[in-house]
PQR file with spaces between the fields and no chain letter, atoms N, CA, C, O and H, PARSE charges and radii, in Angstrom:
ATOM       1  N    MET     1      60.162   32.118   23.220 -0.4000 1.5000
ATOM       2  CA   MET     1      61.016   32.700   24.213 -0.0000 2.0000
ATOM       3  C    MET     1      62.134   31.737   24.619  0.5500 1.7000
ATOM       4  O    MET     1      63.254   32.170   24.890 -0.5500 1.4000
ATOM       5  N    TRP     2      61.841   30.449   24.662 -0.4000 1.5000
ATOM       6  CA   TRP     2      62.856   29.485   25.095 -0.0000 2.0000
ATOM       7  C    TRP     2      64.075   29.511   24.185  0.5500 1.7000
ATOM       8  O    TRP     2      65.189   29.293   24.660 -0.5500 1.4000
ATOM       9  H    TRP     2      60.931   30.098   24.441  0.4000 1.0000
ATOM      10  N    ARG     3      63.902   29.767   22.909 -0.4000 1.5000
ATOM      11  CA   ARG     3      65.050   29.827   22.001 -0.0000 2.0000
ATOM      12  C    ARG     3      65.805   31.143   22.137  0.5500 1.7000
ATOM      13  O    ARG     3      67.026   31.171   21.982 -0.5500 1.4000
ATOM      14  H    ARG     3      62.997   29.944   22.523  0.4000 1.0000
ATOM      15  N    ARG     4      65.109   32.215   22.419 -0.4000 1.5000
ATOM      16  CA   ARG     4      65.761   33.509   22.566 -0.0000 2.0000
ATOM      17  C    ARG     4      66.620   33.583   23.822  0.5500 1.7000
ATOM      18  O    ARG     4      67.696   34.181   23.814 -0.5500 1.4000
ATOM      19  H    ARG     4      64.117   32.192   22.545  0.4000 1.0000
ATOM      20  N    LEU     5      66.146   32.981   24.882 -0.4000 1.5000
ATOM      21  CA   LEU     5      66.862   33.080   26.152 -0.0000 2.0000
ATOM      22  C    LEU     5      68.000   32.078   26.282  0.5500 1.7000
ATOM      23  O    LEU     5      69.052   32.398   26.835 -0.5500 1.4000
ATOM      24  H    LEU     5      65.272   32.495   24.888  0.4000 1.0000
ATOM      25  N    THR     6      67.794   30.865   25.774 -0.4000 1.5000
ATOM      26  CA   THR     6      68.801   29.831   26.028 -0.0000 2.0000
ATOM      27  C    THR     6      69.271   29.074   24.794  0.5500 1.7000
ATOM      28  O    THR     6      70.420   28.635   24.750 -0.5500 1.4000
ATOM      29  H    THR     6      66.939   30.604   25.324  0.4000 1.0000
ATOM      30  N    ASN     7      68.421   28.912   23.801 -0.4000 1.5000
ATOM      31  CA   ASN     7      68.722   28.107   22.617 -0.0000 2.0000
ATOM      32  C    ASN     7      69.332   26.754   23.009  0.5500 1.7000
ATOM      33  O    ASN     7      70.490   26.480   22.695 -0.5500 1.4000
ATOM      34  H    ASN     7      67.488   29.269   23.837  0.4000 1.0000
ATOM      35  N    PRO     8      68.559   25.924   23.687 -0.5600 1.5000
ATOM      36  CA   PRO     8      69.085   24.661   24.218  0.2800 2.0000
ATOM      37  C    PRO     8      69.415   23.653   23.133  0.5500 1.7000
ATOM      38  O    PRO     8      68.861   23.694   22.035 -0.5500 1.4000
ATOM      39  N    ASP     9      70.323   22.751   23.458 -0.4000 1.5000
ATOM      40  CA   ASP     9      70.628   21.626   22.564 -0.0000 2.0000
ATOM      41  C    ASP     9      69.484   20.623   22.564  0.5500 1.7000
ATOM      42  O    ASP     9      69.193   20.003   21.541 -0.5500 1.4000
ATOM      43  H    ASP     9      70.773   22.717   24.350  0.4000 1.0000
ATOM      44  N    VAL    10      68.844   20.467   23.704 -0.4000 1.5000
ATOM      45  CA   VAL    10      67.736   19.531   23.873 -0.0000 2.0000
ATOM      46  C    VAL    10      66.629   20.249   24.626  0.5500 1.7000
ATOM      47  O    VAL    10      66.880   20.948   25.607 -0.5500 1.4000
ATOM      48  H    VAL    10      69.080   20.971   24.534  0.4000 1.0000
ATOM      49  N    LEU    11      65.401   20.066   24.154 -0.4000 1.5000
ATOM      50  CA   LEU    11      64.251   20.644   24.835 -0.0000 2.0000
ATOM      51  C    LEU    11      63.335   19.522   25.283  0.5500 1.7000
ATOM      52  O    LEU    11      62.834   18.752   24.464 -0.5500 1.4000
ATOM      53  H    LEU    11      65.198   19.498   23.357  0.4000 1.0000
ATOM      54  N    ILE    12      63.121   19.434   26.578 -0.4000 1.5000
ATOM      55  CA   ILE    12      62.233   18.428   27.168 -0.0000 2.0000
ATOM      56  C    ILE    12      61.019   19.158   27.710  0.5500 1.7000
ATOM      57  O    ILE    12      61.137   20.070   28.528 -0.5500 1.4000
ATOM      58  H    ILE    12      63.528   20.060   27.243  0.4000 1.0000
ATOM      59  N    TYR    13      59.861   18.748   27.248 -0.4000 1.5000
ATOM      60  CA   TYR    13      58.607   19.390   27.634 -0.0000 2.0000
ATOM      61  C    TYR    13      57.869   18.485   28.602  0.5500 1.7000
ATOM      62  O    TYR    13      57.490   17.368   28.253 -0.5500 1.4000
ATOM      63  H    TYR    13      59.765   18.007   26.583  0.4000 1.0000
ATOM      64  N    LEU    14      57.665   18.970   29.825 -0.4000 1.5000
ATOM      65  CA   LEU    14      56.930   18.227   30.831 -0.0000 2.0000
ATOM      66  C    LEU    14      55.522   18.796   30.896  0.5500 1.7000
ATOM      67  O    LEU    14      55.336   19.985   31.155 -0.5500 1.4000
ATOM      68  H    LEU    14      57.974   19.878   30.109  0.4000 1.0000
ATOM      69  N    ASP    15      54.540   17.951   30.662 -0.4000 1.5000
ATOM      70  CA   ASP    15      53.152   18.381   30.624 -0.0000 2.0000
ATOM      71  C    ASP    15      52.389   17.749   31.785  0.5500 1.7000
ATOM      72  O    ASP    15      52.849   16.775   32.382 -0.5500 1.4000
ATOM      73  H    ASP    15      54.691   16.985   30.451  0.4000 1.0000
ATOM      74  N    VAL    16      51.230   18.302   32.098 -0.4000 1.5000
ATOM      75  CA   VAL    16      50.374   17.789   33.167 -0.0000 2.0000
ATOM      76  C    VAL    16      48.964   18.300   32.910  0.5500 1.7000
ATOM      77  O    VAL    16      48.790   19.366   32.319 -0.5500 1.4000
ATOM      78  H    VAL    16      50.856   19.093   31.613  0.4000 1.0000
ATOM      79  N    THR    17      47.963   17.556   33.346 -0.4000 1.5000
ATOM      80  CA   THR    17      46.597   18.035   33.200 -0.0000 2.0000
ATOM      81  C    THR    17      46.345   19.168   34.187  0.5500 1.7000
ATOM      82  O    THR    17      47.052   19.307   35.185 -0.5500 1.4000
ATOM      83  H    THR    17      48.104   16.690   33.826  0.4000 1.0000
ATOM      84  N    ILE    18      45.340   19.965   33.900 -0.4000 1.5000
ATOM      85  CA   ILE    18      44.986   21.076   34.767 -0.0000 2.0000
ATOM      86  C    ILE    18      44.607   20.571   36.156  0.5500 1.7000
ATOM      87  O    ILE    18      45.045   21.126   37.164 -0.5500 1.4000
ATOM      88  H    ILE    18      44.765   19.852   33.090  0.4000 1.0000
ATOM      89  N    ALA    19      43.798   19.525   36.206 -0.4000 1.5000
ATOM      90  CA   ALA    19      43.349   18.984   37.495 -0.0000 2.0000
ATOM      91  C    ALA    19      44.520   18.472   38.323  0.5500 1.7000
ATOM      92  O    ALA    19      44.582   18.714   39.528 -0.5500 1.4000
ATOM      93  H    ALA    19      43.442   19.075   35.388  0.4000 1.0000
ATOM      94  N    CYS    20      45.431   17.780   37.695 -0.4000 1.5000
ATOM      95  CA   CYS    20      46.584   17.240   38.411 -0.0000 2.0000
ATOM      96  C    CYS    20      47.489   18.363   38.909  0.5500 1.7000
ATOM      97  O    CYS    20      47.980   18.302   40.037 -0.5500 1.4000
ATOM      98  H    CYS    20      45.381   17.584   36.716  0.4000 1.0000
ATOM      99  N    ALA    21      47.712   19.364   38.105 -0.4000 1.5000
ATOM     100  CA   ALA    21      48.546   20.495   38.521 -0.0000 2.0000
ATOM     101  C    ALA    21      47.924   21.196   39.722  0.5500 1.7000
ATOM     102  O    ALA    21      48.632   21.552   40.664 -0.5500 1.4000
ATOM     103  H    ALA    21      47.313   19.413   37.190  0.4000 1.0000
ATOM     104  N    ALA    22      46.619   21.398   39.699 -0.4000 1.5000
ATOM     105  CA   ALA    22      45.936   22.034   40.821 -0.0000 2.0000
ATOM     106  C    ALA    22      46.072   21.188   42.076  0.5500 1.7000
ATOM     107  O    ALA    22      46.328   21.709   43.161 -0.5500 1.4000
ATOM     108  H    ALA    22      46.044   21.109   38.933  0.4000 1.0000
ATOM     109  N    ASP    23      45.899   19.887   41.923 -0.4000 1.5000
ATOM     110  CA   ASP    23      46.024   18.985   43.065 -0.0000 2.0000
ATOM     111  C    ASP    23      47.440   19.007   43.636  0.5500 1.7000
ATOM     112  O    ASP    23      47.619   19.047   44.853 -0.5500 1.4000
ATOM     113  H    ASP    23      45.690   19.463   41.041  0.4000 1.0000
ATOM     114  N    ARG    24      48.433   18.980   42.770 -0.4000 1.5000
ATOM     115  CA   ARG    24      49.825   19.002   43.224 -0.0000 2.0000
ATOM     116  C    ARG    24      50.171   20.284   43.963  0.5500 1.7000
ATOM     117  O    ARG    24      50.998   20.281   44.875 -0.5500 1.4000
ATOM     118  H    ARG    24      48.288   18.948   41.781  0.4000 1.0000
ATOM     119  N    GLU    25      49.541   21.371   43.571 -0.4000 1.5000
ATOM     120  CA   GLU    25      49.814   22.663   44.197 -0.0000 2.0000
ATOM     121  C    GLU    25      48.871   22.963   45.359  0.5500 1.7000
ATOM     122  O    GLU    25      48.983   24.009   45.998 -0.5500 1.4000
ATOM     123  H    GLU    25      48.868   21.375   42.831  0.4000 1.0000
ATOM     124  N    GLY    26      47.945   22.049   45.632 -0.4000 1.5000
ATOM     125  CA   GLY    26      47.011   22.242   46.732 -0.0000 2.0000
ATOM     126  C    GLY    26      45.947   23.283   46.455  0.5500 1.7000
ATOM     127  O    GLY    26      45.446   23.923   47.381 -0.5500 1.4000
ATOM     128  H    GLY    26      47.855   21.199   45.113  0.4000 1.0000
ATOM     129  N    LEU    27      45.598   23.460   45.197 -0.4000 1.5000
ATOM     130  CA   LEU    27      44.591   24.441   44.813 -0.0000 2.0000
ATOM     131  C    LEU    27      43.243   23.765   44.640  0.5500 1.7000
ATOM     132  O    LEU    27      43.171   22.593   44.269 -0.5500 1.4000
ATOM     133  H    LEU    27      46.004   22.940   44.446  0.4000 1.0000
ATOM     134  N    ASP    28      42.171   24.507   44.911 -0.4000 1.5000
ATOM     135  CA   ASP    28      40.827   23.968   44.730 -0.0000 2.0000
ATOM     136  C    ASP    28      40.429   23.921   43.265  0.5500 1.7000
ATOM     137  O    ASP    28      39.804   22.963   42.811 -0.5500 1.4000
ATOM     138  H    ASP    28      42.229   25.459   45.213  0.4000 1.0000
ATOM     139  N    ALA    29      40.787   24.941   42.545 -0.4000 1.5000
ATOM     140  CA   ALA    29      40.423   25.016   41.127 -0.0000 2.0000
ATOM     141  C    ALA    29      41.584   25.622   40.356  0.5500 1.7000
ATOM     142  O    ALA    29      42.307   26.467   40.883 -0.5500 1.4000
ATOM     143  H    ALA    29      41.295   25.720   42.914  0.4000 1.0000
ATOM     144  N    PRO    30      41.766   25.198   39.118 -0.5600 1.5000
ATOM     145  CA   PRO    30      42.852   25.758   38.323  0.2800 2.0000
ATOM     146  C    PRO    30      42.649   27.247   38.076  0.5500 1.7000
ATOM     147  O    PRO    30      41.519   27.719   37.950 -0.5500 1.4000
ATOM     148  N    SER    31      43.723   27.958   38.011 -0.4000 1.5000
ATOM     149  CA   SER    31      43.670   29.385   37.718 -0.0000 2.0000
ATOM     150  C    SER    31      43.251   29.606   36.277  0.5500 1.7000
ATOM     151  O    SER    31      43.438   28.740   35.423 -0.5500 1.4000
ATOM     152  H    SER    31      44.641   27.575   38.114  0.4000 1.0000
ATOM     153  N    SER    32      42.689   30.763   36.019 -0.4000 1.5000
ATOM     154  CA   SER    32      42.207   31.078   34.666 -0.0000 2.0000
ATOM     155  C    SER    32      43.351   31.229   33.674  0.5500 1.7000
ATOM     156  O    SER    32      43.136   31.108   32.468 -0.5500 1.4000
ATOM     157  H    SER    32      42.537   31.466   36.713  0.4000 1.0000
ATOM     158  N    TRP    33      44.563   31.490   34.157 -0.4000 1.5000
ATOM     159  CA   TRP    33      45.702   31.680   33.251 -0.0000 2.0000
ATOM     160  C    TRP    33      46.171   30.377   32.630  0.5500 1.7000
ATOM     161  O    TRP    33      46.916   30.399   31.651 -0.5500 1.4000
ATOM     162  H    TRP    33      44.738   31.589   35.136  0.4000 1.0000
ATOM     163  N    TRP    34      45.756   29.249   33.173 -0.4000 1.5000
ATOM     164  CA   TRP    34      46.293   27.953   32.746 -0.0000 2.0000
ATOM     165  C    TRP    34      46.098   27.696   31.255  0.5500 1.7000
ATOM     166  O    TRP    34      47.049   27.328   30.565 -0.5500 1.4000
ATOM     167  H    TRP    34      45.150   29.231   33.968  0.4000 1.0000
ATOM     168  N    ALA    35      44.898   27.881   30.755 -0.4000 1.5000
ATOM     169  CA   ALA    35      44.627   27.600   29.340 -0.0000 2.0000
ATOM     170  C    ALA    35      45.493   28.468   28.439  0.5500 1.7000
ATOM     171  O    ALA    35      46.054   27.983   27.456 -0.5500 1.4000
ATOM     172  H    ALA    35      44.125   28.180   31.316  0.4000 1.0000
ATOM     173  N    ASP    36      45.602   29.744   28.769 -0.4000 1.5000
ATOM     174  CA   ASP    36      46.435   30.647   27.967 -0.0000 2.0000
ATOM     175  C    ASP    36      47.897   30.231   28.041  0.5500 1.7000
ATOM     176  O    ASP    36      48.581   30.179   27.019 -0.5500 1.4000
ATOM     177  H    ASP    36      45.146   30.138   29.567  0.4000 1.0000
ATOM     178  N    GLU    37      48.372   29.940   29.223 -0.4000 1.5000
ATOM     179  CA   GLU    37      49.771   29.534   29.419 -0.0000 2.0000
ATOM     180  C    GLU    37      50.087   28.281   28.610  0.5500 1.7000
ATOM     181  O    GLU    37      51.086   28.227   27.893 -0.5500 1.4000
ATOM     182  H    GLU    37      47.817   29.983   30.053  0.4000 1.0000
ATOM     183  N    ARG    38      49.238   27.291   28.731 -0.4000 1.5000
ATOM     184  CA   ARG    38      49.487   25.993   28.101 -0.0000 2.0000
ATOM     185  C    ARG    38      49.272   26.043   26.596  0.5500 1.7000
ATOM     186  O    ARG    38      50.098   25.554   25.825 -0.5500 1.4000
ATOM     187  H    ARG    38      48.427   27.334   29.314  0.4000 1.0000
ATOM     188  N    GLU    39      48.177   26.625   26.191 -0.4000 1.5000
ATOM     189  CA   GLU    39      47.803   26.572   24.779 -0.0000 2.0000
ATOM     190  C    GLU    39      48.489   27.630   23.923  0.5500 1.7000
ATOM     191  O    GLU    39      48.736   27.383   22.743 -0.5500 1.4000
ATOM     192  H    GLU    39      47.506   27.022   26.817  0.4000 1.0000
ATOM     193  N    VAL    40      48.797   28.763   24.461 -0.4000 1.5000
ATOM     194  CA   VAL    40      49.363   29.843   23.658 -0.0000 2.0000
ATOM     195  C    VAL    40      50.858   29.999   23.908  0.5500 1.7000
ATOM     196  O    VAL    40      51.664   29.882   22.985 -0.5500 1.4000
ATOM     197  H    VAL    40      48.596   28.963   25.420  0.4000 1.0000
ATOM     198  N    ARG    41      51.219   30.258   25.139 -0.4000 1.5000
ATOM     199  CA   ARG    41      52.613   30.565   25.439 -0.0000 2.0000
ATOM     200  C    ARG    41      53.539   29.377   25.308  0.5500 1.7000
ATOM     201  O    ARG    41      54.701   29.538   24.933 -0.5500 1.4000
ATOM     202  H    ARG    41      50.564   30.353   25.889  0.4000 1.0000
ATOM     203  N    LEU    42      53.054   28.199   25.605 -0.4000 1.5000
ATOM     204  CA   LEU    42      53.913   27.019   25.570 -0.0000 2.0000
ATOM     205  C    LEU    42      53.754   26.186   24.302  0.5500 1.7000
ATOM     206  O    LEU    42      54.462   25.195   24.125 -0.5500 1.4000
ATOM     207  H    LEU    42      52.110   28.068   25.910  0.4000 1.0000
ATOM     208  N    ALA    43      52.849   26.567   23.429 -0.4000 1.5000
ATOM     209  CA   ALA    43      52.574   25.787   22.226 -0.0000 2.0000
ATOM     210  C    ALA    43      53.815   25.606   21.361  0.5500 1.7000
ATOM     211  O    ALA    43      54.055   24.512   20.848 -0.5500 1.4000
ATOM     212  H    ALA    43      52.274   27.372   23.572  0.4000 1.0000
ATOM     213  N    HIS    44      54.599   26.650   21.192 -0.4000 1.5000
ATOM     214  CA   HIS    44      55.782   26.562   20.340 -0.0000 2.0000
ATOM     215  C    HIS    44      56.795   25.584   20.917  0.5500 1.7000
ATOM     216  O    HIS    44      57.367   24.774   20.187 -0.5500 1.4000
ATOM     217  H    HIS    44      54.405   27.538   21.608  0.4000 1.0000
ATOM     218  N    ALA    45      57.016   25.658   22.212 -0.4000 1.5000
ATOM     219  CA   ALA    45      57.951   24.735   22.862 -0.0000 2.0000
ATOM     220  C    ALA    45      57.446   23.298   22.761  0.5500 1.7000
ATOM     221  O    ALA    45      58.222   22.379   22.499 -0.5500 1.4000
ATOM     222  H    ALA    45      56.551   26.317   22.804  0.4000 1.0000
ATOM     223  N    ARG    46      56.156   23.108   22.966 -0.4000 1.5000
ATOM     224  CA   ARG    46      55.574   21.761   22.876 -0.0000 2.0000
ATOM     225  C    ARG    46      55.734   21.204   21.461  0.5500 1.7000
ATOM     226  O    ARG    46      56.044   20.025   21.288 -0.5500 1.4000
ATOM     227  H    ARG    46      55.525   23.854   23.179  0.4000 1.0000
ATOM     228  N    THR    47      55.526   22.034   20.472 -0.4000 1.5000
ATOM     229  CA   THR    47      55.633   21.601   19.078 -0.0000 2.0000
ATOM     230  C    THR    47      57.067   21.243   18.701  0.5500 1.7000
ATOM     231  O    THR    47      57.289   20.333   17.903 -0.5500 1.4000
ATOM     232  H    THR    47      55.274   22.992   20.613  0.4000 1.0000
ATOM     233  N    HIS    48      58.041   21.952   19.269 -0.4000 1.5000
ATOM     234  CA   HIS    48      59.436   21.776   18.868 -0.0000 2.0000
ATOM     235  C    HIS    48      60.289   20.990   19.854  0.5500 1.7000
ATOM     236  O    HIS    48      61.504   20.895   19.681 -0.5500 1.4000
ATOM     237  H    HIS    48      57.861   22.692   19.917  0.4000 1.0000
ATOM     238  N    CYS    49      59.671   20.427   20.881 -0.4000 1.5000
ATOM     239  CA   CYS    49      60.460   19.711   21.880 -0.0000 2.0000
ATOM     240  C    CYS    49      61.053   18.423   21.308  0.5500 1.7000
ATOM     241  O    CYS    49      60.511   17.833   20.373 -0.5500 1.4000
ATOM     242  H    CYS    49      58.683   20.504   21.022  0.4000 1.0000
ATOM     243  N    ASP    50      62.163   18.007   21.883 -0.4000 1.5000
ATOM     244  CA   ASP    50      62.803   16.756   21.505 -0.0000 2.0000
ATOM     245  C    ASP    50      62.184   15.571   22.239  0.5500 1.7000
ATOM     246  O    ASP    50      62.179   14.447   21.738 -0.5500 1.4000
ATOM     247  H    ASP    50      62.603   18.485   22.642  0.4000 1.0000
ATOM     248  N    LEU    51      61.669   15.840   23.423 -0.4000 1.5000
ATOM     249  CA   LEU    51      61.029   14.801   24.225 -0.0000 2.0000
ATOM     250  C    LEU    51      59.831   15.412   24.924  0.5500 1.7000
ATOM     251  O    LEU    51      59.953   16.431   25.604 -0.5500 1.4000
ATOM     252  H    LEU    51      61.674   16.754   23.830  0.4000 1.0000
ATOM     253  N    TYR    52      58.678   14.792   24.757 -0.4000 1.5000
ATOM     254  CA   TYR    52      57.440   15.217   25.409 -0.0000 2.0000
ATOM     255  C    TYR    52      57.077   14.158   26.444  0.5500 1.7000
ATOM     256  O    TYR    52      57.030   12.968   26.133 -0.5500 1.4000
ATOM     257  H    TYR    52      58.579   13.964   24.205  0.4000 1.0000
ATOM     258  N    ILE    53      56.821   14.594   27.672 -0.4000 1.5000
ATOM     259  CA   ILE    53      56.419   13.664   28.718 -0.0000 2.0000
ATOM     260  C    ILE    53      55.182   14.222   29.415  0.5500 1.7000
ATOM     261  O    ILE    53      55.200   15.335   29.941 -0.5500 1.4000
ATOM     262  H    ILE    53      56.859   15.561   27.925  0.4000 1.0000
ATOM     263  N    ASP    54      54.113   13.440   29.411 -0.4000 1.5000
ATOM     264  CA   ASP    54      52.935   13.785   30.192 -0.0000 2.0000
ATOM     265  C    ASP    54      53.171   13.224   31.589  0.5500 1.7000
ATOM     266  O    ASP    54      53.195   12.008   31.780 -0.5500 1.4000
ATOM     267  H    ASP    54      54.098   12.536   28.984  0.4000 1.0000
ATOM     268  N    THR    55      53.343   14.107   32.556 -0.4000 1.5000
ATOM     269  CA   THR    55      53.693   13.683   33.916 -0.0000 2.0000
ATOM     270  C    THR    55      52.474   13.386   34.783  0.5500 1.7000
ATOM     271  O    THR    55      52.614   13.032   35.953 -0.5500 1.4000
ATOM     272  H    THR    55      53.324   15.094   32.401  0.4000 1.0000
ATOM     273  N    THR    56      51.293   13.528   34.220 -0.4000 1.5000
ATOM     274  CA   THR    56      50.062   13.394   34.993 -0.0000 2.0000
ATOM     275  C    THR    56      50.011   12.105   35.807  0.5500 1.7000
ATOM     276  O    THR    56      49.706   12.137   36.999 -0.5500 1.4000
ATOM     277  H    THR    56      51.179   13.816   33.269  0.4000 1.0000
ATOM     278  N    SER    57      50.302   10.993   35.184 -0.4000 1.5000
ATOM     279  CA   SER    57      50.178    9.709   35.887 -0.0000 2.0000
ATOM     280  C    SER    57      51.540    9.076   36.173  0.5500 1.7000
ATOM     281  O    SER    57      51.641    7.862   36.350 -0.5500 1.4000
ATOM     282  H    SER    57      50.550   10.967   34.216  0.4000 1.0000
ATOM     283  N    ARG    58      52.567    9.889   36.217 -0.4000 1.5000
ATOM     284  CA   ARG    58      53.920    9.374   36.471 -0.0000 2.0000
ATOM     285  C    ARG    58      54.497    9.939   37.759  0.5500 1.7000
ATOM     286  O    ARG    58      54.197   11.064   38.157 -0.5500 1.4000
ATOM     287  H    ARG    58      52.485   10.876   36.073  0.4000 1.0000
ATOM     288  N    THR    59      55.316    9.145   38.385 -0.4000 1.5000
ATOM     289  CA   THR    59      56.009    9.616   39.588 -0.0000 2.0000
ATOM     290  C    THR    59      57.234   10.423   39.150  0.5500 1.7000
ATOM     291  O    THR    59      57.678   10.310   38.008 -0.5500 1.4000
ATOM     292  H    THR    59      55.559    8.231   38.062  0.4000 1.0000
ATOM     293  N    PRO    60      57.768   11.224   40.043 -0.5600 1.5000
ATOM     294  CA   PRO    60      59.003   11.942   39.714  0.2800 2.0000
ATOM     295  C    PRO    60      60.130   10.982   39.301  0.5500 1.7000
ATOM     296  O    PRO    60      60.904   11.293   38.396 -0.5500 1.4000
ATOM     297  N    ASP    61      60.223    9.837   39.949 -0.4000 1.5000
ATOM     298  CA   ASP    61      61.260    8.866   39.587 -0.0000 2.0000
ATOM     299  C    ASP    61      61.062    8.323   38.170  0.5500 1.7000
ATOM     300  O    ASP    61      62.036    8.107   37.449 -0.5500 1.4000
ATOM     301  H    ASP    61      59.594    9.585   40.684  0.4000 1.0000
ATOM     302  N    GLU    62      59.823    8.104   37.773 -0.4000 1.5000
ATOM     303  CA   GLU    62      59.549    7.624   36.415 -0.0000 2.0000
ATOM     304  C    GLU    62      59.930    8.675   35.379  0.5500 1.7000
ATOM     305  O    GLU    62      60.501    8.347   34.339 -0.5500 1.4000
ATOM     306  H    GLU    62      59.031    8.279   38.359  0.4000 1.0000
ATOM     307  N    VAL    63      59.616    9.928   35.661 -0.4000 1.5000
ATOM     308  CA   VAL    63      59.971   11.018   34.747 -0.0000 2.0000
ATOM     309  C    VAL    63      61.490   11.126   34.649  0.5500 1.7000
ATOM     310  O    VAL    63      62.040   11.247   33.555 -0.5500 1.4000
ATOM     311  H    VAL    63      59.152   10.194   36.506  0.4000 1.0000
ATOM     312  N    TYR    64      62.150   11.084   35.774 -0.4000 1.5000
ATOM     313  CA   TYR    64      63.608   11.161   35.800 -0.0000 2.0000
ATOM     314  C    TYR    64      64.233   10.042   34.973  0.5500 1.7000
ATOM     315  O    TYR    64      65.139   10.286   34.177 -0.5500 1.4000
ATOM     316  H    TYR    64      61.703   10.986   36.663  0.4000 1.0000
ATOM     317  N    THR    65      63.754    8.835   35.159 -0.4000 1.5000
ATOM     318  CA   THR    65      64.289    7.687   34.422 -0.0000 2.0000
ATOM     319  C    THR    65      64.121    7.869   32.921  0.5500 1.7000
ATOM     320  O    THR    65      65.045    7.601   32.154 -0.5500 1.4000
ATOM     321  H    THR    65      63.018    8.637   35.806  0.4000 1.0000
ATOM     322  N    GLU    66      62.943    8.324   32.499 -0.4000 1.5000
ATOM     323  CA   GLU    66      62.719    8.528   31.064 -0.0000 2.0000
ATOM     324  C    GLU    66      63.637    9.603   30.501  0.5500 1.7000
ATOM     325  O    GLU    66      64.167    9.454   29.400 -0.5500 1.4000
ATOM     326  H    GLU    66      62.192    8.542   33.122  0.4000 1.0000
ATOM     327  N    VAL    67      63.828   10.679   31.244 -0.4000 1.5000
ATOM     328  CA   VAL    67      64.710   11.761   30.792 -0.0000 2.0000
ATOM     329  C    VAL    67      66.150   11.270   30.688  0.5500 1.7000
ATOM     330  O    VAL    67      66.826   11.535   29.694 -0.5500 1.4000
ATOM     331  H    VAL    67      63.398   10.800   32.139  0.4000 1.0000
ATOM     332  N    VAL    68      66.618   10.563   31.699 -0.4000 1.5000
ATOM     333  CA   VAL    68      67.996   10.057   31.688 -0.0000 2.0000
ATOM     334  C    VAL    68      68.200    9.098   30.522  0.5500 1.7000
ATOM     335  O    VAL    68      69.223    9.166   29.840 -0.5500 1.4000
ATOM     336  H    VAL    68      66.070   10.348   32.506  0.4000 1.0000
ATOM     337  N    GLN    69      67.252    8.213   30.285 -0.4000 1.5000
ATOM     338  CA   GLN    69      67.369    7.272   29.164 -0.0000 2.0000
ATOM     339  C    GLN    69      67.376    8.016   27.829  0.5500 1.7000
ATOM     340  O    GLN    69      68.157    7.686   26.937 -0.5500 1.4000
ATOM     341  H    GLN    69      66.421    8.158   30.839  0.4000 1.0000
ATOM     342  N    PHE    70      66.519    9.006   27.695 -0.4000 1.5000
ATOM     343  CA   PHE    70      66.478    9.789   26.466 -0.0000 2.0000
ATOM     344  C    PHE    70      67.809   10.506   26.229  0.5500 1.7000
ATOM     345  O    PHE    70      68.352   10.468   25.126 -0.5500 1.4000
ATOM     346  H    PHE    70      65.884    9.274   28.420  0.4000 1.0000
ATOM     347  N    LEU    71      68.327   11.157   27.266 -0.4000 1.5000
ATOM     348  CA   LEU    71      69.579   11.898   27.117 -0.0000 2.0000
ATOM     349  C    LEU    71      70.756   10.972   26.811  0.5500 1.7000
ATOM     350  O    LEU    71      71.651   11.341   26.051 -0.5500 1.4000
ATOM     351  H    LEU    71      67.886   11.188   28.163  0.4000 1.0000
ATOM     352  N    ALA    72      70.761    9.796   27.386 -0.4000 1.5000
ATOM     353  CA   ALA    72      71.834    8.830   27.078 -0.0000 2.0000
ATOM     354  C    ALA    72      71.781    8.423   25.618  0.5500 1.7000
ATOM     355  O    ALA    72      72.818    8.351   24.959 -0.5500 1.4000
ATOM     356  H    ALA    72      70.034    9.496   28.004  0.4000 1.0000
ATOM     357  N    ALA    73      70.592    8.157   25.104 -0.4000 1.5000
ATOM     358  CA   ALA    73      70.443    7.803   23.690 -0.0000 2.0000
ATOM     359  C    ALA    73      70.778    8.992   22.807  0.5500 1.7000
ATOM     360  O    ALA    73      71.417    8.822   21.768 -0.5500 1.4000
ATOM     361  H    ALA    73      69.750    8.216   25.640  0.4000 1.0000
ATOM     362  N    TRP    74      70.369   10.175   23.190 -0.4000 1.5000
ATOM     363  CA   TRP    74      70.641   11.383   22.416 -0.0000 2.0000
ATOM     364  C    TRP    74      72.145   11.634   22.319  0.5500 1.7000
ATOM     365  O    TRP    74      72.642   12.005   21.256 -0.5500 1.4000
ATOM     366  H    TRP    74      69.850   10.313   24.033  0.4000 1.0000
ATOM     367  N    ARG    75      72.864   11.435   23.408 -0.4000 1.5000
ATOM     368  CA   ARG    75      74.324   11.657   23.408 -0.0000 2.0000
ATOM     369  C    ARG    75      75.028   10.683   22.477  0.5500 1.7000
ATOM     370  O    ARG    75      76.034   11.043   21.866 -0.5500 1.4000
ATOM     371  H    ARG    75      72.460   11.133   24.272  0.4000 1.0000
ATOM     372  N    ARG    76      74.531    9.475   22.353 -0.4000 1.5000
ATOM     373  CA   ARG    76      75.140    8.491   21.450 -0.0000 2.0000
ATOM     374  C    ARG    76      74.981    8.885   19.989  0.5500 1.7000
ATOM     375  O    ARG    76      75.735    8.422   19.133 -0.5500 1.4000
ATOM     376  H    ARG    76      73.713    9.183   22.849  0.4000 1.0000
ATOM     377  N    HIS    77      74.012    9.730   19.705 -0.4000 1.5000
ATOM     378  CA   HIS    77      73.727   10.101   18.310 -0.0000 2.0000
ATOM     379  C    HIS    77      74.251   11.473   17.916  0.5500 1.7000
ATOM     380  O    HIS    77      74.030   11.909   16.786 -0.5500 1.4000
ATOM     381  H    HIS    77      73.400   10.106   20.400  0.4000 1.0000
ATOM     382  N    ILE    78      74.941   12.166   18.817 -0.4000 1.5000
ATOM     383  CA   ILE    78      75.454   13.495   18.426 -0.0000 2.0000
ATOM     384  C    ILE    78      76.894   13.381   17.963  0.5500 1.7000
ATOM     385  O    ILE    78      77.505   14.384   17.594 -0.5500 1.4000
ATOM     386  H    ILE    78      75.121   11.812   19.735  0.4000 1.0000
């Protein structure tokens, strides 16, 4: 779906564990849709992404820094 709707020049995939996502959202237990969403619907994007970042143990600032550094390097190579 990501290619049909936008066909981006760069695809950055931000991942997180189920437990961490539940904690961040203030949920007691992960929803049952999580496995389907992550494993089926997002599998194609994860496989074809230009940059994969597991955000589970990273702060928003760390994720931002990695993305900015990646995009700066990517721009030098286009």
